Each structure stands twice: as structure tokens, then as C-alpha cells.
TILOPA-576695 format. One record per residue: residue in one letter; x, y, z of N, C-alpha, C, O in turn. Coordinates in pm, whole numbers, padded with zeros to 5 digits, always signed. Example, Ala and Ser with C-alpha at 12.3 -4.5 7.8 and 13.67 -1.06 7.14 Angstrom:
# residues 2
A+01319-00569+00780+01230-00450+00780+01320-00330+00780+01424-00332+00846;S+01285-00225+00708+01367-00106+00714+01290+00003+00787+01341+00114+00804;
END
This chain:
# residues 203
M+00084-00120+00000+00000+00000+00000+00087+00124+00000+00177+00137+00083;T+00062+00217-00092+00142+00338-00103+00112+00433+00011-00005+00460+00040;A+00215+00484+00078+00196+00577+00189+00136+00706+00137+00163+00749+00025;S+00053+00769+00219-00009+00895+00179+00093+01008+00181+00195+01001+00249;R+00064+01111+00104+00150+01230+00099+00068+01345+00041-00036+01324-00020;I+00115+01466+00062+00053+01587+00008+00154+01654-00084+00270+01672-00047;F+00110+01691-00203+00197+01766-00293+00163+01915-00285+00047+01954-00294;L+00266+01997-00266+00252+02142-00264+00329+02199-00382+00450+02180-00393;L+00259+02268-00471+00320+02320-00594+00352+02467-00579+00266+02547-00543;S+00477+02503-00607+00516+02644-00600+00444+02724-00708+00406+02668-00811;P+00424+02854-00686+00343+02934-00778+00418+02977-00903+00541+02975-00909;A+00340+03015-01003+00396+03077-01123+00408+03227-01099+00337+03283-01016;F+00497+03292-01171+00513+03437-01163+00399+03504-01240+00382+03480-01360;C+00323+03587-01172+00202+03646-01232+00223+03788-01282+00127+03856-01317;G+00347+03834-01285+00372+03971-01330+00462+03980-01451+00514+04087-01482;G+00481+03868-01522+00572+03867-01636+00505+03893-01769+00390+03936-01776;Q+00580+03866-01876+00532+03895-02010+00411+03809-02048+00319+03857-02114;R+00411+03683-02008+00298+03597-02043+00172+03641-01969+00062+03629-02023;A+00187+03691-01847+00071+03744-01775+00014+03866-01845-00107+03885-01848;K+00101+03949-01901+00055+04069-01971-00033+04032-02091-00122+04108-02128;L-00007+03917-02151-00092+03872-02260-00234+03849-02211-00331+03879-02281;L-00247+03795-02090-00379+03771-02033-00450+03901-01996-00573+03910-02006;F-00373+04001-01955-00432+04127-01912-00472+04217-02029-00543+04315-02011;N-00426+04183-02147-00459+04263-02266-00608+04246-02298-00651+04135-02329;P-00686+04353-02291-00831+04340-02314-00867+04297-02456-00979+04254-02482;N-00771+04308-02547-00795+04269-02686-00745+04130-02719-00757+04084-02833;A-00688+04061-02619-00636+03927-02644-00749+03834-02688-00853+03826-02623;A-00726+03764-02799-00832+03680-02857-00804+03531-02846-00885+03451-02894;F-00691+03491-02784-00665+03347-02774-00758+03287-02668-00797+03357-02574;P-00792+03158-02681-00899+03099-02600-00884+03116-02449-00983+03143-02381;L-00762+03101-02396-00745+03110-02251-00781+03250-02201-00848+03263-02099;A-00737+03352-02270-00768+03490-02231-00917+03517-02239-00974+03583-02153;V-00981+03467-02343-01125+03486-02359-01201+03419-02245-01293+03478-02189;R-01161+03296-02211-01227+03224-02101-01205+03295-01968-01295+03299-01883;L-01086+03351-01949-01055+03421-01824-01145+03543-01808-01196+03570-01699;R-01164+03617-01916-01251+03735-01910-01398+03696-01896-01477+03769-01836;A-01434+03580-01952-01575+03541-01956-01626+03485-01825-01746+03490-01798;G-01538+03431-01742-01590+03372-01618-01487+03306-01529-01510+03293-01409;G-01375+03264-01585-01273+03205-01501-01207+03082-01561-01264+03014-01646;V-01083+03056-01515-01003+02943-01561-00939+02880-01438-00898+02952-01348;P-00928+02747-01431-00863+02682-01316-00720+02732-01298-00646+02752-01394;I-00682+02752-01173-00549+02806-01144-00439+02715-01198-00335+02764-01240;G-00461+02584-01197-00360+02493-01251-00334+02519-01397-00219+02518-01441;E-00439+02542-01473-00425+02570-01616-00360+02705-01639-00276+02720-01728;L-00398+02805-01559-00340+02939-01573-00191+02938-01541-00111+02994-01616;F-00154+02874-01431-00013+02871-01393+00070+02791-01492+00187+02821-01513;A+00010+02688-01553+00082+02613-01656+00107+02703-01778+00212+02692-01841;F+00014+02791-01810+00035+02885-01920+00146+02984-01885+00231+03015-01968;L+00144+03034-01761+00242+03135-01721+00382+03078-01707+00480+03143-01744;S+00393+02957-01654+00522+02898-01621+00572+02797-01723+00689+02761-01723;G+00481+02751-01811+00522+02659-01916+00555+02520-01865+00484+02465-01782;L+00664+02465-01916+00701+02326-01890+00712+02294-01742+00672+02186-01699;Y+00766+02386-01664+00792+02357-01523+00662+02331-01448+00648+02227-01383;F+00566+02423-01455+00443+02401-01380+00362+02287-01440+00298+02212-01367;R+00365+02274-01571+00294+02162-01635+00347+02029-01582+00271+01936-01557;G+00480+02022-01566+00540+01901-01512+00500+01877-01367+00469+01764-01329;K+00500+01983-01287+00462+01969-01147+00319+01920-01132+00290+01830-01053;L+00230+01978-01210+00089+01943-01199+00064+01800-01247-00009+01724-01183;A+00124+01764-01359+00107+01628-01411+00164+01524-01314+00104+01420-01292;Y+00280+01554-01257+00344+01460-01164+00259+01442-01039+00234+01330-00996;A+00214+01553-00981+00135+01544-00858+00006+01467-00882-00034+01387-00797;R-00058+01489-00995-00182+01419-01025-00158+01270-01052-00244+01186-01025;A-00041+01239-01105-00010+01099-01134+00018+01018-01006-00015+00900-00998;F+00080+01084-00908+00124+01010-00789+00051+01053-00661+00098+01026-00550;I-00062+01119-00677-00135+01169-00560-00182+01053-00472-00226+00949-00521;K-00171+01074-00342-00221+00977-00244-00258+01058-00120-00181+01067-00024;A-00377+01115-00123-00419+01207-00017-00437+01134+00116-00493+01024+00120;P-00390+01196+00225-00417+01137+00356-00565+01155+00392-00631+01245+00340;R-00616+01072+00476-00756+01082+00516-00781+01216+00586-00709+01254+00678;G-00882+01287+00541-00919+01413+00604-00842+01534+00555-00855+01642+00612;A-00762+01517+00449-00684+01630+00397-00669+01616+00246-00674+01505+00194;P-00652+01728+00176-00631+01720+00031-00493+01665-00001-00401+01672+00082;G-00478+01611-00121-00349+01555-00159-00268+01643-00252-00154+01612-00283;L-00328+01755-00296-00260+01842-00393-00312+01984-00377-00432+02009-00388;L-00219+02077-00352-00254+02218-00337-00148+02305-00404-00033+02265-00419;V-00191+02423-00445-00102+02518-00512-00078+02638-00422-00171+02693-00364;I+00047+02678-00410+00082+02800-00336+00045+02921-00423+00075+02923-00542;T-00019+03020-00362-00059+03140-00436+00005+03264-00374+00049+03260-00259;P+00010+03375-00449+00071+03496-00394-00009+03563-00282+00049+03633-00200;T-00143+03542-00278-00224+03612-00178-00332+03527-00113-00397+03573-00019;R-00355+03405-00161-00467+03325-00112-00423+03199-00038-00504+03108-00018;G-00299+03191+00001-00251+03073+00070-00244+02952-00021-00190+02961-00131;L-00299+02840+00022-00296+02714-00052-00435+02687-00110-00535+02692-00038;V-00442+02660-00241-00571+02636-00304-00565+02511-00392-00458+02469-00436;D-00681+02453-00416-00694+02339-00506-00661+02383-00648-00699+02493-00688;P-00592+02300-00727-00555+02340-00863-00674+02361-00956-00659+02422-01062;D-00793+02312-00919-00911+02330-01001-00991+02455-00962-01098+02480-01017;T-00939+02534-00867-01004+02658-00826-01008+02756-00943-00906+02784-01005;L-01127+02808-00973-01139+02903-01083-01089+03041-01042-01120+03090-00933;L-01011+03102-01130-00963+03238-01110-01021+03329-01217-01039+03288-01332;T-01049+03452-01179-01095+03553-01274-00980+03645-01310-00871+03634-01255;L-01007+03735-01401-00904+03833-01439-00868+03922-01321-00751+03958-01305;D-00965+03957-01237-00936+04037-01118-00848+03960-01021-00760+04019-00958;D-00870+03830-01008-00784+03749-00921-00640+03752-00971-00547+03764-00892;M-00624+03741-01101-00489+03742-01158-00422+03878-01136-00302+03884-01111;R-00499+03983-01147-00442+04117-01121-00397+04128-00976-00294+04187-00946;E-00475+04070-00886-00438+04070-00744-00306+03996-00723-00217+04044-00653;F-00294+03879-00785-00171+03801-00774-00051+03879-00829+00059+03873-00773;A-00073+03951-00937+00037+04023-01002+00091+04137-00917+00203+04184-00939;E+00013+04181-00819+00056+04291-00733+00161+04249-00631+00229+04333-00573;V+00175+04117-00609+00260+04067-00501+00379+03989-00556+00363+03893-00631;N+00497+04032-00517+00619+03959-00550+00653+03870-00431+00692+03921-00325;I+00638+03739-00446+00654+03649-00332+00797+03650-00278+00819+03614-00162;A+00892+03692-00360+01031+03693-00315+01053+03792-00200+01147+03777-00123;T+00967+03894-00190+00981+03992-00082+00921+03945+00048+00938+04008+00152;Q+00850+03830+00043+00787+03771+00162+00700+03872+00236+00708+03885+00358;S+00616+03942+00162+00526+04040+00222+00419+03969+00304+00395+03849+00288;D+00354+04045+00393+00248+03988+00477+00133+03934+00392+00069+03836+00430;R+00106+03997+00278-00003+03952+00192+00022+03810+00141-00072+03735+00114;F+00147+03774+00128+00184+03639+00084+00198+03544+00202+00141+03435+00201;I+00274+03584+00302+00312+03494+00410+00195+03460+00503+00180+03343+00541;E+00114+03556+00540+00009+03531+00640-00092+03424+00596-00117+03331+00671;P-00150+03435+00475-00244+03328+00435-00174+03194+00413-00233+03089+00437;L-00049+03197+00368+00024+03071+00349+00051+03005+00483+00033+02884+00497;A+00093+03082+00581+00120+03026+00713-00008+02970+00776-00005+02863+00835;R-00119+03042+00762-00247+02996+00816-00287+02861+00756-00320+02767+00827;D-00283+02854+00622-00326+02730+00555-00230+02615+00581-00272+02500+00594;A-00099+02646+00589-00001+02541+00614-00019+02481+00754-00008+02360+00771;R-00047+02565+00852-00072+02514+00988-00195+02424+00992-00194+02317+01052;E-00303+02469+00926-00426+02390+00925-00405+02257+00852-00454+02153+00895;L-00331+02262+00742-00305+02141+00665-00217+02044+00743-00240+01923+00741;A-00116+02096+00810-00026+02011+00889-00103+01939+00998-00076+01822+01027;A-00198+02008+01060-00278+01946+01166-00372+01841+01108-00388+01733+01166;A-00435+01873+00995-00534+01782+00935-00470+01657+00876-00532+01551+00873;S-00347+01670+00830-00281+01557+00762-00206+01465+00856-00148+01365+00812;R-00205+01498+00984-00143+01416+01088+00006+01392+01060+00087+01482+01080;T+00043+01271+01015+00185+01239+00998+00229+01234+00852+00345+01204+00824;A+00138+01263+00759+00171+01253+00617+00276+01358+00578+00267+01473+00623;P+00374+01322+00495+00472+01420+00449+00411+01516+00349+00316+01481+00278;A+00465+01636+00343+00427+01735+00243+00542+01746+00144+00652+01785+00181;I+00516+01711+00019+00621+01711-00083+00616+01843-00159+00519+01870-00230;L+00719+01923-00144+00725+02052-00213+00782+02033-00353+00897+01993-00368;L+00701+02061-00452+00750+02061-00591+00777+02206-00627+00692+02276-00681;G+00898+02249-00595+00938+02387-00615+01080+02406-00569+01144+02312-00522;S+01129+02526-00582+01267+02555-00544+01284+02560-00393+01198+02614-00323;I+01394+02505-00344+01428+02521-00202+01554+02606-00187+01612+02614-00079;A+01594+02668-00296+01719+02746-00294+01706+02871-00208+01807+02921-00158;T+01584+02923-00191+01562+03041-00108+01451+03010-00007+01387+02905-00013;D+01431+03103+00087+01330+03082+00191+01198+03152+00159+01118+03174+00250;K+01172+03188+00033+01052+03268+00004+00924+03199+00048+00828+03266+00085;Y+00920+03065+00045+00807+02993+00103+00852+02873+00186+00773+02817+00262;V+00976+02833+00171+01027+02715+00243+01020+02735+00394+00978+02645+00467;G+01062+02851+00442+01063+02875+00585+00924+02866+00646+00907+02809+00754;T+00826+02921+00577+00688+02919+00627+00634+02777+00630+00571+02737+00728;L+00659+02701+00526+00612+02563+00521+00685+02477+00625+00624+02391+00689;A+00814+02499+00640+00892+02421+00737+00845+02448+00879+00847+02359+00963;A+00803+02572+00907+00754+02604+01041+00628+02525+01074+00603+02493+01190;A+00549+02493+00972+00426+02418+00993+00448+02267+00993+00391+02196+01075;F+00532+02219+00902+00547+02074+00883+00671+02015+00946+00677+01893+00966;G+00770+02096+00979+00891+02042+01037+00960+01944+00943+00974+01972+00824;D+01002+01830+00995+01073+01730+00915+00982+01661+00813+01031+01587+00728;R+00853+01686+00821+00761+01627+00722+00767+01701+00588+00715+01651+00488;L+00829+01818+00585+00842+01891+00458+00958+01830+00380+01072+01830+00426;R+00927+01779+00262+01027+01710+00180+01023+01761+00037+00932+01834-00002;F+01122+01721-00041+01130+01761-00182+01202+01652-00260+01271+01570-00199;P+01189+01650-00391+01260+01547-00470+01411+01570-00468+01458+01677-00507;E+01483+01472-00425+01630+01483-00420+01686+01514-00559+01789+01581-00570;E+01621+01466-00662+01670+01485-00799+01660+01630-00846+01714+01663-00952;F+01593+01717-00770+01582+01858-00806+01712+01934-00785+01735+02035-00851;V+01796+01888-00693+01916+01964-00656+02004+01989-00778+02042+01894-00848;G+02037+02114-00803+02126+02151-00914+02057+02172-01046+02119+02221-01140;R+01929+02138-01056+01858+02151-01183+01787+02286-01192+01742+02340-01092;G+01778+02339-01314+01699+02458-01339+01553+02421-01358+01517+02303-01359;D+01469+02523-01373+01325+02500-01383+01288+02410-01501+01208+02318-01486;M+01345+02436-01618+01310+02358-01736+01351+02212-01721+01278+02122-01761;S+01467+02191-01662+01515+02055-01640+01424+01981-01541+01396+01863-01559;R+01380+02052-01438+01288+01990-01342+01157+01953-01409+01103+01845-01387;G+01105+02044-01491+00981+02016-01561+00992+01894-01649+00903+01809-01651;G+01101+01884-01723+01124+01768-01809+01138+01640-01729+01086+01536-01768;L+01208+01649-01615+01226+01532-01529+01092+01483-01475+01067+01363-01470;L+01006+01575-01434+00876+01538-01379+00789+01471-01485+00724+01371-01457;L+00787+01527-01605+00705+01468-01711+00758+01330-01750+00680+01239-01780;R+00890+01315-01750+00948+01184-01781+00911+01083-01673+00883+00967-01703;S+00911+01126-01548+00873+01037-01439+00729+00989-01454+00697+00874-01424;V+00642+01079-01501+00502+01042-01524+00494+00938-01635+00424+00837-01622;R+00565+00963-01746+00560+00870-01859+00611+00732-01819+00559+00631-01865;E+00712+00729-01733+00774+00603-01694+00712+00542-01568+00754+00436-01522;S+00611+00612-01513+00548+00567-01387+00653+00540-01280+00647+00442-01207;S+00749+00631-01273+00861+00615-01181+00868+00736-01088+00901+00847-01131;E+00838+00715-00961+00835+00825-00866+00976+00863-00823+01066+00779-00817;L+00995+00991-00793+01124+01042-00751+01148+01009-00603+01062+00953-00535;T+01267+01045-00554+01305+01018-00416+01285+01143-00332+01340+01248-00365;Y+01207+01134-00226+01177+01250-00143+01265+01250-00018+01275+01150+00052;I+01327+01364+00009+01412+01378+00126+01369+01501+00205+01313+01594+00147;P+01395+01504+00337+01356+01620+00418+01431+01746+00373+01549+01741+00339;V+01359+01857+00372+01423+01986+00341+01523+02022+00449+01631+02074+00421;S+01487+01993+00575+01576+02022+00687+01708+01947+00672+01710+01824+00665;G+01816+02022+00668+01948+01962+00658+01990+01923+00518+02101+01872+00499;A+01904+01945+00418+01936+01903+00281+02031+02003+00215+02038+02119+00253;T+02103+01954+00115+02186+02040+00032+02095+02115-00064+02030+02054-00149;R+02089+02247-00052+01998+02326-00135+02060+02367-00267+01989+02392-00365;H+02192+02374-00270+02262+02411-00393+02365+02302-00423+02457+02280-00344;G+02349+02234-00536+02441+02128-00570+02493+02145-00711+02452+02234-00784;A+02586+02057-00747+02640+02059-00883+02530+02024-00982+02441+01944-00953;R+02536+02086-01099+02435+02058-01201+02448+01914-01248+02557+01872-01289;P+02340+01838-01243+02347+01698-01287+02355+01689-01438+02332+01788-01507;P+02388+01572-01492+02392+01556-01638+02255+01587-01700+02151+01567-01637;K+02257+01635-01825+02133+01664-01893+02053+01536-01914+02108+01427-01927;L+01922+01554-01917+01838+01438-01942+01863+01385-02083+01878+01463-02177;V+01866+01255-02097+01883+01195-02229+01752+01215-02307+01645+01181-02256;P+01758+01269-02428+01636+01293-02504+01555+01166-02523+01609+01058-02545;V+01423+01182-02514+01333+01069-02536+01319+01047-02684+01291+01140-02759;R+01339+00923-02729+01330+00892-02871+01194+00832-02902+01166+00798-03017;
END
């Protein structure tokens, strides 16, 4: 029986060039039209903003999800709303709100709802580990999550030394091969390592 776990996905940057495409009132591509018309799931929006990396995180988490009893198995970190389900609908106004906050500054608008939701999730999930699919190179959200989960906060060991695109490719390959990565505690882990060899192209 596979042990339960919770996947926590780091957020996409909501203030970049791809976000500006969504904010353009004349944008005619389907995603922008749907966003203006009523809303788009945050998972789909962040995959558009972040590309391969977030797409890989979302696909991987959905492939290997094993929610603990009484708690969700997959949540997305947001700039102002704490932790939300990836199927949560966002409107254009929601995206504008997200774009106002740079999570790297660790402002109260980002940290307070994240800390609240992380504490509640840690209590509800009992002993289940929380697997962070995101960067641990800085403390922009790691410190807040670690305060709630302690040694239960883990990440894929194979992430060390890889850039975002490489991580995204690794996650999608793991899904295709039905091969789960190795999770290690963030506490005491090497956050900056030598760059691993490039992934061998899939033929």
C-alpha cells in the first residue's frame, strides 16, 4: 500500500510577459477569452504562465497523488490566497491581485495566508509528508512551510542543481515512466548542488 502524501506546488510568476498577454483586453486566444468570460482553473493558468515547469509539477502530482484521510493531496501556493486546489477558478481580477505581489519579498499579503493554511493542513494531515514541488534554494516559502510541517516537509532529491526547465522535463518523464522520484527532508538538505547531467532525449 502506497503511503499517503501531500503535494505542494510552488506558484507561477504572475507579473511577467505571459501574464501581460492575459491582461490585454484585446487578447483573442482561448485562454484569455475564457478568463474574461468567467474564469479558468489556477492549474491551467499557472501552466500557461510557467510553461514546462508548472505543467510538469501538476502532471506529476496528479499521477502520484495519495491524499491522507481528512486532507487534500494536492494544493497550489498562491501569492495572496494561501494554498488552493488546482481546479479553483480564477478571474481576471484574481490574476491582477496576484500580479501585485512579489513572493520573493515575503510580504504579509503572501506569508500570512500561506502560514495559516499550512498550519491547518499540517494538523489535518497528521503524519503525512508534504512534498514541495518547487525551489528550495531560497526561503521565500520554504521557511513558512517548514515552520508548519517540520521534518515532514520534503522535496525530490533529484531537483538539486537543476533549473526550472530541467525539473519540468524530469517530472514529465517520471510520469511517462510511472517512476516516482526520491523525497528527502528539506531540513538539513543540500539546497545548492552541482548541475546533474542533462536528461537523455526521449526517442
